[in-house]
PDB file of N, CA, C and O in Angstrom:
ATOM      1  N   MET A   1       0.410  15.801  -0.571  1.00  0.00           N
ATOM      2  CA  MET A   1       1.755  15.391  -0.239  1.00  0.00           C
ATOM      3  C   MET A   1       2.317  16.253   0.874  1.00  0.00           C
ATOM      4  O   MET A   1       2.018  17.443   0.975  1.00  0.00           O
ATOM      5  N   SER A   2       3.123  15.641   1.693  1.00  0.00           N
ATOM      6  CA  SER A   2       3.755  16.344   2.785  1.00  0.00           C
ATOM      7  C   SER A   2       5.038  17.004   2.300  1.00  0.00           C
ATOM      8  O   SER A   2       5.660  16.548   1.341  1.00  0.00           O
ATOM      9  N   ASP A   3       5.429  18.085   2.974  1.00  0.00           N
ATOM     10  CA  ASP A   3       6.683  18.724   2.610  1.00  0.00           C
ATOM     11  C   ASP A   3       7.800  18.385   3.581  1.00  0.00           C
ATOM     12  O   ASP A   3       8.868  18.996   3.530  1.00  0.00           O
ATOM     13  N   ARG A   4       7.571  17.413   4.471  1.00  0.00           N
ATOM     14  CA  ARG A   4       8.632  17.000   5.384  1.00  0.00           C
ATOM     15  C   ARG A   4       8.600  15.486   5.550  1.00  0.00           C
ATOM     16  O   ARG A   4       7.566  14.846   5.359  1.00  0.00           O
ATOM     17  N   LEU A   5       9.736  14.934   5.905  1.00  0.00           N
ATOM     18  CA  LEU A   5       9.828  13.494   6.149  1.00  0.00           C
ATOM     19  C   LEU A   5       9.367  13.198   7.562  1.00  0.00           C
ATOM     20  O   LEU A   5       9.732  13.912   8.496  1.00  0.00           O
ATOM     21  N   ASP A   6       8.579  12.166   7.728  1.00  0.00           N
ATOM     22  CA  ASP A   6       8.150  11.718   9.049  1.00  0.00           C
ATOM     23  C   ASP A   6       8.934  10.464   9.375  1.00  0.00           C
ATOM     24  O   ASP A   6       8.462   9.353   9.131  1.00  0.00           O
ATOM     25  N   LEU A   7      10.127  10.630   9.923  1.00  0.00           N
ATOM     26  CA  LEU A   7      11.004   9.499  10.190  1.00  0.00           C
ATOM     27  C   LEU A   7      10.560   8.693  11.399  1.00  0.00           C
ATOM     28  O   LEU A   7      11.049   7.585  11.620  1.00  0.00           O
ATOM     29  N   ASP A   8       9.633   9.241  12.189  1.00  0.00           N
ATOM     30  CA  ASP A   8       9.166   8.532  13.378  1.00  0.00           C
ATOM     31  C   ASP A   8       8.050   7.542  13.071  1.00  0.00           C
ATOM     32  O   ASP A   8       7.684   6.753  13.942  1.00  0.00           O
ATOM     33  N   ASN A   9       7.507   7.558  11.880  1.00  0.00           N
ATOM     34  CA  ASN A   9       6.382   6.687  11.550  1.00  0.00           C
ATOM     35  C   ASN A   9       6.716   5.856  10.323  1.00  0.00           C
ATOM     36  O   ASN A   9       6.571   6.343   9.201  1.00  0.00           O
ATOM     37  N   PRO A  10       7.168   4.592  10.506  1.00  0.00           N
ATOM     38  CA  PRO A  10       7.564   3.788   9.356  1.00  0.00           C
ATOM     39  C   PRO A  10       6.392   3.330   8.492  1.00  0.00           C
ATOM     40  O   PRO A  10       6.609   2.804   7.400  1.00  0.00           O
ATOM     41  N   PHE A  11       5.148   3.520   8.959  1.00  0.00           N
ATOM     42  CA  PHE A  11       3.983   3.069   8.205  1.00  0.00           C
ATOM     43  C   PHE A  11       3.248   4.210   7.509  1.00  0.00           C
ATOM     44  O   PHE A  11       2.124   4.021   7.044  1.00  0.00           O
ATOM     45  N   ARG A  12       3.847   5.358   7.430  1.00  0.00           N
ATOM     46  CA  ARG A  12       3.213   6.518   6.823  1.00  0.00           C
ATOM     47  C   ARG A  12       2.895   6.264   5.355  1.00  0.00           C
ATOM     48  O   ARG A  12       3.684   5.635   4.650  1.00  0.00           O
ATOM     49  N   ALA A  13       1.760   6.741   4.894  1.00  0.00           N
ATOM     50  CA  ALA A  13       1.289   6.458   3.539  1.00  0.00           C
ATOM     51  C   ALA A  13       2.129   7.142   2.466  1.00  0.00           C
ATOM     52  O   ALA A  13       2.363   6.557   1.408  1.00  0.00           O
ATOM     53  N   GLU A  14       2.587   8.372   2.715  1.00  0.00           N
ATOM     54  CA  GLU A  14       3.338   9.089   1.690  1.00  0.00           C
ATOM     55  C   GLU A  14       4.733   8.513   1.544  1.00  0.00           C
ATOM     56  O   GLU A  14       5.480   8.415   2.517  1.00  0.00           O
ATOM     57  N   ALA A  15       5.078   8.134   0.328  1.00  0.00           N
ATOM     58  CA  ALA A  15       6.403   7.572   0.093  1.00  0.00           C
ATOM     59  C   ALA A  15       7.269   8.503  -0.745  1.00  0.00           C
ATOM     60  O   ALA A  15       8.472   8.274  -0.870  1.00  0.00           O
ATOM     61  N   TYR A  16       6.690   9.535  -1.313  1.00  0.00           N
ATOM     62  CA  TYR A  16       7.432  10.437  -2.180  1.00  0.00           C
ATOM     63  C   TYR A  16       7.299  11.864  -1.681  1.00  0.00           C
ATOM     64  O   TYR A  16       6.242  12.262  -1.192  1.00  0.00           O
ATOM     65  N   ILE A  17       8.369  12.633  -1.805  1.00  0.00           N
ATOM     66  CA  ILE A  17       8.284  14.063  -1.578  1.00  0.00           C
ATOM     67  C   ILE A  17       9.090  14.749  -2.671  1.00  0.00           C
ATOM     68  O   ILE A  17      10.047  14.184  -3.200  1.00  0.00           O
ATOM     69  N   SER A  18       8.701  15.947  -2.994  1.00  0.00           N
ATOM     70  CA  SER A  18       9.487  16.729  -3.948  1.00  0.00           C
ATOM     71  C   SER A  18      10.639  17.366  -3.192  1.00  0.00           C
ATOM     72  O   SER A  18      10.464  17.881  -2.087  1.00  0.00           O
ATOM     73  N   ALA A  19      11.806  17.326  -3.793  1.00  0.00           N
ATOM     74  CA  ALA A  19      12.965  17.935  -3.143  1.00  0.00           C
ATOM     75  C   ALA A  19      14.036  18.200  -4.175  1.00  0.00           C
ATOM     76  O   ALA A  19      14.566  17.273  -4.788  1.00  0.00           O
ATOM     77  N   GLY A  20      14.356  19.470  -4.366  1.00  0.00           N
ATOM     78  CA  GLY A  20      15.449  19.825  -5.258  1.00  0.00           C
ATOM     79  C   GLY A  20      15.280  19.281  -6.656  1.00  0.00           C
ATOM     80  O   GLY A  20      14.238  19.469  -7.282  1.00  0.00           O
ATOM     81  N   SER A  21      16.318  18.597  -7.154  1.00  0.00           N
ATOM     82  CA  SER A  21      16.330  18.152  -8.546  1.00  0.00           C
ATOM     83  C   SER A  21      15.712  16.772  -8.738  1.00  0.00           C
ATOM     84  O   SER A  21      15.570  16.323  -9.876  1.00  0.00           O
ATOM     85  N   GLY A  22      15.346  16.095  -7.671  1.00  0.00           N
ATOM     86  CA  GLY A  22      14.781  14.760  -7.809  1.00  0.00           C
ATOM     87  C   GLY A  22      13.685  14.524  -6.800  1.00  0.00           C
ATOM     88  O   GLY A  22      13.187  15.466  -6.185  1.00  0.00           O
ATOM     89  N   GLU A  23      13.313  13.296  -6.627  1.00  0.00           N
ATOM     90  CA  GLU A  23      12.324  12.936  -5.629  1.00  0.00           C
ATOM     91  C   GLU A  23      12.956  11.982  -4.636  1.00  0.00           C
ATOM     92  O   GLU A  23      13.875  11.233  -4.970  1.00  0.00           O
ATOM     93  N   HIS A  24      12.457  12.018  -3.422  1.00  0.00           N
ATOM     94  CA  HIS A  24      12.896  11.065  -2.411  1.00  0.00           C
ATOM     95  C   HIS A  24      11.873   9.952  -2.344  1.00  0.00           C
ATOM     96  O   HIS A  24      10.671  10.211  -2.289  1.00  0.00           O
ATOM     97  N   LYS A  25      12.331   8.737  -2.349  1.00  0.00           N
ATOM     98  CA  LYS A  25      11.447   7.591  -2.286  1.00  0.00           C
ATOM     99  C   LYS A  25      11.807   6.767  -1.066  1.00  0.00           C
ATOM    100  O   LYS A  25      12.978   6.526  -0.772  1.00  0.00           O
ATOM    101  N   ARG A  26      10.769   6.343  -0.366  1.00  0.00           N
ATOM    102  CA  ARG A  26      11.007   5.539   0.826  1.00  0.00           C
ATOM    103  C   ARG A  26      11.295   4.099   0.438  1.00  0.00           C
ATOM    104  O   ARG A  26      10.675   3.539  -0.466  1.00  0.00           O
ATOM    105  N   ILE A  27      12.242   3.523   1.139  1.00  0.00           N
ATOM    106  CA  ILE A  27      12.526   2.103   1.012  1.00  0.00           C
ATOM    107  C   ILE A  27      12.491   1.537   2.432  1.00  0.00           C
ATOM    108  O   ILE A  27      12.952   2.178   3.377  1.00  0.00           O
ATOM    109  N   ARG A  28      11.947   0.347   2.568  1.00  0.00           N
ATOM    110  CA  ARG A  28      11.858  -0.282   3.889  1.00  0.00           C
ATOM    111  C   ARG A  28      12.691  -1.547   3.903  1.00  0.00           C
ATOM    112  O   ARG A  28      12.653  -2.351   2.972  1.00  0.00           O
ATOM    113  N   HIS A  29      13.436  -1.703   4.968  1.00  0.00           N
ATOM    114  CA  HIS A  29      14.175  -2.939   5.219  1.00  0.00           C
ATOM    115  C   HIS A  29      13.365  -3.690   6.264  1.00  0.00           C
ATOM    116  O   HIS A  29      13.028  -3.134   7.309  1.00  0.00           O
ATOM    117  N   LEU A  30      13.058  -4.919   5.994  1.00  0.00           N
ATOM    118  CA  LEU A  30      12.234  -5.719   6.884  1.00  0.00           C
ATOM    119  C   LEU A  30      13.019  -6.932   7.340  1.00  0.00           C
ATOM    120  O   LEU A  30      13.460  -7.741   6.524  1.00  0.00           O
ATOM    121  N   LEU A  31      13.192  -7.057   8.655  1.00  0.00           N
ATOM    122  CA  LEU A  31      13.836  -8.235   9.224  1.00  0.00           C
ATOM    123  C   LEU A  31      12.753  -9.122   9.819  1.00  0.00           C
ATOM    124  O   LEU A  31      11.931  -8.659  10.611  1.00  0.00           O
ATOM    125  N   ILE A  32      12.751 -10.392   9.441  1.00  0.00           N
ATOM    126  CA  ILE A  32      11.785 -11.361   9.959  1.00  0.00           C
ATOM    127  C   ILE A  32      12.562 -12.580  10.425  1.00  0.00           C
ATOM    128  O   ILE A  32      13.359 -13.145   9.677  1.00  0.00           O
ATOM    129  N   GLY A  33      12.324 -12.978  11.663  1.00  0.00           N
ATOM    130  CA  GLY A  33      13.017 -14.155  12.189  1.00  0.00           C
ATOM    131  C   GLY A  33      12.893 -14.223  13.689  1.00  0.00           C
ATOM    132  O   GLY A  33      12.029 -13.579  14.283  1.00  0.00           O
ATOM    133  N   LEU A  34      13.757 -15.006  14.300  1.00  0.00           N
ATOM    134  CA  LEU A  34      13.764 -15.111  15.751  1.00  0.00           C
ATOM    135  C   LEU A  34      14.253 -13.800  16.368  1.00  0.00           C
ATOM    136  O   LEU A  34      15.084 -13.105  15.783  1.00  0.00           O
ATOM    137  N   HIS A  35      13.747 -13.476  17.519  1.00  0.00           N
ATOM    138  CA  HIS A  35      14.081 -12.228  18.211  1.00  0.00           C
ATOM    139  C   HIS A  35      15.587 -12.020  18.305  1.00  0.00           C
ATOM    140  O   HIS A  35      16.094 -10.936  18.013  1.00  0.00           O
ATOM    141  N   GLU A  36      16.301 -13.073  18.716  1.00  0.00           N
ATOM    142  CA  GLU A  36      17.753 -12.966  18.888  1.00  0.00           C
ATOM    143  C   GLU A  36      18.464 -12.692  17.562  1.00  0.00           C
ATOM    144  O   GLU A  36      19.440 -11.942  17.523  1.00  0.00           O
ATOM    145  N   ALA A  37      17.982 -13.293  16.486  1.00  0.00           N
ATOM    146  CA  ALA A  37      18.594 -13.080  15.169  1.00  0.00           C
ATOM    147  C   ALA A  37      18.354 -11.655  14.681  1.00  0.00           C
ATOM    148  O   ALA A  37      19.226 -11.059  14.050  1.00  0.00           O
ATOM    149  N   ILE A  38      17.190 -11.116  14.966  1.00  0.00           N
ATOM    150  CA  ILE A  38      16.899  -9.730  14.577  1.00  0.00           C
ATOM    151  C   ILE A  38      17.814  -8.778  15.327  1.00  0.00           C
ATOM    152  O   ILE A  38      18.389  -7.868  14.730  1.00  0.00           O
ATOM    153  N   ILE A  39      17.952  -8.980  16.625  1.00  0.00           N
ATOM    154  CA  ILE A  39      18.841  -8.119  17.419  1.00  0.00           C
ATOM    155  C   ILE A  39      20.274  -8.205  16.901  1.00  0.00           C
ATOM    156  O   ILE A  39      20.948  -7.183  16.769  1.00  0.00           O
ATOM    157  N   GLN A  40      20.738  -9.405  16.611  1.00  0.00           N
ATOM    158  CA  GLN A  40      22.106  -9.560  16.105  1.00  0.00           C
ATOM    159  C   GLN A  40      22.280  -8.855  14.755  1.00  0.00           C
ATOM    160  O   GLN A  40      23.291  -8.192  14.527  1.00  0.00           O
ATOM    161  N   THR A  41      21.305  -8.996  13.872  1.00  0.00           N
ATOM    162  CA  THR A  41      21.399  -8.355  12.554  1.00  0.00           C
ATOM    163  C   THR A  41      21.392  -6.837  12.686  1.00  0.00           C
ATOM    164  O   THR A  41      22.158  -6.153  12.008  1.00  0.00           O
ATOM    165  N   ILE A  42      20.534  -6.306  13.551  1.00  0.00           N
ATOM    166  CA  ILE A  42      20.508  -4.857  13.785  1.00  0.00           C
ATOM    167  C   ILE A  42      21.871  -4.389  14.304  1.00  0.00           C
ATOM    168  O   ILE A  42      22.388  -3.364  13.859  1.00  0.00           O
ATOM    169  N   ASN A  43      22.441  -5.131  15.232  1.00  0.00           N
ATOM    170  CA  ASN A  43      23.763  -4.767  15.762  1.00  0.00           C
ATOM    171  C   ASN A  43      24.859  -4.899  14.703  1.00  0.00           C
ATOM    172  O   ASN A  43      25.779  -4.082  14.658  1.00  0.00           O
ATOM    173  N   ASP A  44      24.766  -5.915  13.860  1.00  0.00           N
ATOM    174  CA  ASP A  44      25.747  -6.077  12.775  1.00  0.00           C
ATOM    175  C   ASP A  44      25.669  -4.908  11.794  1.00  0.00           C
ATOM    176  O   ASP A  44      26.700  -4.389  11.365  1.00  0.00           O
ATOM    177  N   LEU A  45      24.456  -4.495  11.439  1.00  0.00           N
ATOM    178  CA  LEU A  45      24.302  -3.362  10.518  1.00  0.00           C
ATOM    179  C   LEU A  45      24.804  -2.065  11.150  1.00  0.00           C
ATOM    180  O   LEU A  45      25.333  -1.195  10.458  1.00  0.00           O
ATOM    181  N   TYR A  46      24.638  -1.940  12.460  1.00  0.00           N
ATOM    182  CA  TYR A  46      25.183  -0.789  13.167  1.00  0.00           C
ATOM    183  C   TYR A  46      26.711  -0.807  13.133  1.00  0.00           C
ATOM    184  O   TYR A  46      27.345   0.225  12.912  1.00  0.00           O
ATOM    185  N   ALA A  47      27.296  -1.978  13.353  1.00  0.00           N
ATOM    186  CA  ALA A  47      28.760  -2.111  13.330  1.00  0.00           C
ATOM    187  C   ALA A  47      29.329  -1.758  11.959  1.00  0.00           C
ATOM    188  O   ALA A  47      30.458  -1.277  11.853  1.00  0.00           O
ATOM    189  N   LEU A  48      28.544  -1.998  10.912  1.00  0.00           N
ATOM    190  CA  LEU A  48      28.966  -1.643   9.556  1.00  0.00           C
ATOM    191  C   LEU A  48      28.722  -0.171   9.235  1.00  0.00           C
ATOM    192  O   LEU A  48      29.104   0.308   8.168  1.00  0.00           O
ATOM    193  N   GLY A  49      28.084   0.543  10.160  1.00  0.00           N
ATOM    194  CA  GLY A  49      27.818   1.966   9.954  1.00  0.00           C
ATOM    195  C   GLY A  49      26.574   2.242   9.132  1.00  0.00           C
ATOM    196  O   GLY A  49      26.408   3.354   8.629  1.00  0.00           O
ATOM    197  N   TYR A  50      25.694   1.260   8.982  1.00  0.00           N
ATOM    198  CA  TYR A  50      24.523   1.453   8.121  1.00  0.00           C
ATOM    199  C   TYR A  50      23.352   2.103   8.841  1.00  0.00           C
ATOM    200  O   TYR A  50      22.749   3.035   8.310  1.00  0.00           O
ATOM    201  N   ALA A  51      23.016   1.631  10.042  1.00  0.00           N
ATOM    202  CA  ALA A  51      21.852   2.169  10.751  1.00  0.00           C
ATOM    203  C   ALA A  51      22.035   1.982  12.250  1.00  0.00           C
ATOM    204  O   ALA A  51      22.525   0.949  12.707  1.00  0.00           O
ATOM    205  N   ARG A  52      21.633   2.994  13.005  1.00  0.00           N
ATOM    206  CA  ARG A  52      21.672   2.886  14.460  1.00  0.00           C
ATOM    207  C   ARG A  52      20.538   1.978  14.934  1.00  0.00           C
ATOM    208  O   ARG A  52      19.484   1.936  14.298  1.00  0.00           O
ATOM    209  N   PRO A  53      20.726   1.267  16.014  1.00  0.00           N
ATOM    210  CA  PRO A  53      19.652   0.403  16.530  1.00  0.00           C
ATOM    211  C   PRO A  53      18.358   1.148  16.829  1.00  0.00           C
ATOM    212  O   PRO A  53      17.275   0.584  16.671  1.00  0.00           O
ATOM    213  N   ASP A  54      18.449   2.408  17.259  1.00  0.00           N
ATOM    214  CA  ASP A  54      17.229   3.155  17.581  1.00  0.00           C
ATOM    215  C   ASP A  54      16.451   3.617  16.351  1.00  0.00           C
ATOM    216  O   ASP A  54      15.359   4.169  16.486  1.00  0.00           O
ATOM    217  N   GLU A  55      16.994   3.400  15.157  1.00  0.00           N
ATOM    218  CA  GLU A  55      16.277   3.735  13.930  1.00  0.00           C
ATOM    219  C   GLU A  55      15.282   2.637  13.527  1.00  0.00           C
ATOM    220  O   GLU A  55      14.383   2.881  12.723  1.00  0.00           O
ATOM    221  N   TRP A  56      15.439   1.450  14.075  1.00  0.00           N
ATOM    222  CA  TRP A  56      14.562   0.323  13.761  1.00  0.00           C
ATOM    223  C   TRP A  56      13.285   0.416  14.585  1.00  0.00           C
ATOM    224  O   TRP A  56      13.283   0.963  15.688  1.00  0.00           O
ATOM    225  N   SER A  57      12.211  -0.120  14.044  1.00  0.00           N
ATOM    226  CA  SER A  57      10.965  -0.171  14.794  1.00  0.00           C
ATOM    227  C   SER A  57      11.100  -1.157  15.952  1.00  0.00           C
ATOM    228  O   SER A  57      12.053  -1.933  16.026  1.00  0.00           O
ATOM    229  N   GLU A  58      10.142  -1.104  16.832  1.00  0.00           N
ATOM    230  CA  GLU A  58      10.055  -2.080  17.908  1.00  0.00           C
ATOM    231  C   GLU A  58       9.958  -3.481  17.292  1.00  0.00           C
ATOM    232  O   GLU A  58       9.347  -3.652  16.238  1.00  0.00           O
ATOM    233  N   ILE A  59      10.547  -4.462  17.933  1.00  0.00           N
ATOM    234  CA  ILE A  59      10.440  -5.845  17.461  1.00  0.00           C
ATOM    235  C   ILE A  59       9.089  -6.387  17.919  1.00  0.00           C
ATOM    236  O   ILE A  59       8.790  -6.439  19.112  1.00  0.00           O
ATOM    237  N   ILE A  60       8.287  -6.786  16.944  1.00  0.00           N
ATOM    238  CA  ILE A  60       6.920  -7.241  17.222  1.00  0.00           C
ATOM    239  C   ILE A  60       6.673  -8.586  16.539  1.00  0.00           C
ATOM    240  O   ILE A  60       7.436  -8.973  15.654  1.00  0.00           O
ATOM    241  N   PRO A  61       5.606  -9.310  16.941  1.00  0.00           N
ATOM    242  CA  PRO A  61       5.276 -10.556  16.241  1.00  0.00           C
ATOM    243  C   PRO A  61       4.972 -10.291  14.771  1.00  0.00           C
ATOM    244  O   PRO A  61       4.273  -9.334  14.438  1.00  0.00           O
ATOM    245  N   ALA A  62       5.492 -11.128  13.907  1.00  0.00           N
ATOM    246  CA  ALA A  62       5.260 -10.986  12.467  1.00  0.00           C
ATOM    247  C   ALA A  62       3.888 -11.559  12.118  1.00  0.00           C
ATOM    248  O   ALA A  62       3.612 -12.723  12.405  1.00  0.00           O
ATOM    249  N   PRO A  63       3.029 -10.747  11.499  1.00  0.00           N
ATOM    250  CA  PRO A  63       1.714 -11.267  11.129  1.00  0.00           C
ATOM    251  C   PRO A  63       1.833 -12.353  10.062  1.00  0.00           C
ATOM    252  O   PRO A  63       2.720 -12.305   9.210  1.00  0.00           O
ATOM    253  N   ASN A  64       0.943 -13.314  10.118  1.00  0.00           N
ATOM    254  CA  ASN A  64       0.879 -14.408   9.138  1.00  0.00           C
ATOM    255  C   ASN A  64       2.097 -15.325   9.162  1.00  0.00           C
ATOM    256  O   ASN A  64       2.369 -16.021   8.184  1.00  0.00           O
ATOM    257  N   TYR A  65       2.823 -15.329  10.265  1.00  0.00           N
ATOM    258  CA  TYR A  65       3.940 -16.243  10.465  1.00  0.00           C
ATOM    259  C   TYR A  65       3.652 -17.088  11.708  1.00  0.00           C
ATOM    260  O   TYR A  65       2.811 -16.713  12.525  1.00  0.00           O
ATOM    261  N   PRO A  66       4.335 -18.215  11.859  1.00  0.00           N
ATOM    262  CA  PRO A  66       4.128 -19.039  13.049  1.00  0.00           C
ATOM    263  C   PRO A  66       4.478 -18.274  14.326  1.00  0.00           C
ATOM    264  O   PRO A  66       5.245 -17.312  14.275  1.00  0.00           O
ATOM    265  N   PRO A  67       3.932 -18.684  15.462  1.00  0.00           N
ATOM    266  CA  PRO A  67       4.275 -18.037  16.736  1.00  0.00           C
ATOM    267  C   PRO A  67       5.787 -18.052  16.970  1.00  0.00           C
ATOM    268  O   PRO A  67       6.471 -19.018  16.634  1.00  0.00           O
ATOM    269  N   GLY A  68       6.282 -16.986  17.539  1.00  0.00           N
ATOM    270  CA  GLY A  68       7.705 -16.880  17.827  1.00  0.00           C
ATOM    271  C   GLY A  68       8.497 -16.175  16.744  1.00  0.00           C
ATOM    272  O   GLY A  68       9.643 -15.786  16.972  1.00  0.00           O
ATOM    273  N   VAL A  69       7.907 -16.001  15.565  1.00  0.00           N
ATOM    274  CA  VAL A  69       8.579 -15.282  14.487  1.00  0.00           C
ATOM    275  C   VAL A  69       8.275 -13.798  14.662  1.00  0.00           C
ATOM    276  O   VAL A  69       7.117 -13.395  14.768  1.00  0.00           O
ATOM    277  N   MET A  70       9.329 -13.000  14.690  1.00  0.00           N
ATOM    278  CA  MET A  70       9.219 -11.572  14.976  1.00  0.00           C
ATOM    279  C   MET A  70       9.639 -10.755  13.752  1.00  0.00           C
ATOM    280  O   MET A  70      10.141 -11.295  12.767  1.00  0.00           O
ATOM    281  N   MET A  71       9.418  -9.428  13.841  1.00  0.00           N
ATOM    282  CA  MET A  71       9.822  -8.546  12.742  1.00  0.00           C
ATOM    283  C   MET A  71      10.183  -7.164  13.271  1.00  0.00           C
ATOM    284  O   MET A  71       9.732  -6.745  14.337  1.00  0.00           O
ATOM    285  N   SER A  72      11.011  -6.471  12.492  1.00  0.00           N
ATOM    286  CA  SER A  72      11.373  -5.092  12.747  1.00  0.00           C
ATOM    287  C   SER A  72      11.581  -4.415  11.396  1.00  0.00           C
ATOM    288  O   SER A  72      12.020  -5.047  10.435  1.00  0.00           O
ATOM    289  N   ILE A  73      11.260  -3.121  11.332  1.00  0.00           N
ATOM    290  CA  ILE A  73      11.323  -2.382  10.068  1.00  0.00           C
ATOM    291  C   ILE A  73      12.225  -1.166  10.225  1.00  0.00           C
ATOM    292  O   ILE A  73      12.205  -0.485  11.250  1.00  0.00           O
ATOM    293  N   LEU A  74      13.015  -0.910   9.192  1.00  0.00           N
ATOM    294  CA  LEU A  74      13.803   0.316   9.093  1.00  0.00           C
ATOM    295  C   LEU A  74      13.361   1.021   7.823  1.00  0.00           C
ATOM    296  O   LEU A  74      13.400   0.435   6.742  1.00  0.00           O
ATOM    297  N   SER A  75      12.941   2.275   7.943  1.00  0.00           N
ATOM    298  CA  SER A  75      12.577   3.067   6.771  1.00  0.00           C
ATOM    299  C   SER A  75      13.693   4.044   6.462  1.00  0.00           C
ATOM    300  O   SER A  75      14.221   4.713   7.350  1.00  0.00           O
ATOM    301  N   ARG A  76      14.035   4.112   5.214  1.00  0.00           N
ATOM    302  CA  ARG A  76      15.042   5.063   4.729  1.00  0.00           C
ATOM    303  C   ARG A  76      14.474   5.773   3.519  1.00  0.00           C
ATOM    304  O   ARG A  76      13.565   5.272   2.856  1.00  0.00           O
ATOM    305  N   TYR A  77      15.019   6.942   3.239  1.00  0.00           N
ATOM    306  CA  TYR A  77      14.633   7.691   2.059  1.00  0.00           C
ATOM    307  C   TYR A  77      15.845   7.833   1.164  1.00  0.00           C
ATOM    308  O   TYR A  77      16.944   8.147   1.623  1.00  0.00           O
ATOM    309  N   THR A  78      15.634   7.600  -0.106  1.00  0.00           N
ATOM    310  CA  THR A  78      16.717   7.711  -1.074  1.00  0.00           C
ATOM    311  C   THR A  78      16.287   8.648  -2.178  1.00  0.00           C
ATOM    312  O   THR A  78      15.123   8.649  -2.577  1.00  0.00           O
ATOM    313  N   GLU A  79      17.202   9.434  -2.668  1.00  0.00           N
ATOM    314  CA  GLU A  79      16.873  10.364  -3.737  1.00  0.00           C
ATOM    315  C   GLU A  79      16.898   9.622  -5.065  1.00  0.00           C
ATOM    316  O   GLU A  79      17.861   8.934  -5.403  1.00  0.00           O
ATOM    317  N   ILE A  80      15.812   9.784  -5.803  1.00  0.00           N
ATOM    318  CA  ILE A  80      15.727   9.235  -7.160  1.00  0.00           C
ATOM    319  C   ILE A  80      16.215  10.320  -8.094  1.00  0.00           C
ATOM    320  O   ILE A  80      15.578  11.364  -8.236  1.00  0.00           O
ATOM    321  N   ARG A  81      17.339  10.071  -8.726  1.00  0.00           N
ATOM    322  CA  ARG A  81      17.921  11.078  -9.614  1.00  0.00           C
ATOM    323  C   ARG A  81      17.348  10.932 -11.018  1.00  0.00           C
ATOM    324  O   ARG A  81      17.339   9.846 -11.598  1.00  0.00           O
ATOM    325  N   VAL A  82      16.878  12.040 -11.539  1.00  0.00           N
ATOM    326  CA  VAL A  82      16.288  12.038 -12.886  1.00  0.00           C
ATOM    327  C   VAL A  82      17.086  12.873 -13.842  1.00  0.00           C
ATOM    328  O   VAL A  82      16.728  12.979 -15.015  1.00  0.00           O
TER     329      VAL A  82
END
């Protein structure tokens, strides 16, 4: 297990780290749709104060979807309180 968060790599294998009184668990938000809809949703979430646009992955073609369907991922870590 790693002792630091790798926020630059949304596909990193480690999802848990020990920290203080609980554990941090990674959660991923996945947007799938038309390029314009993804950009609008990212901007809407930014306007709500949830995530900056630069925190999202590059918009890429979504695997196993029809041509033109794109995707972007946001990884966040949340503390699991025990």
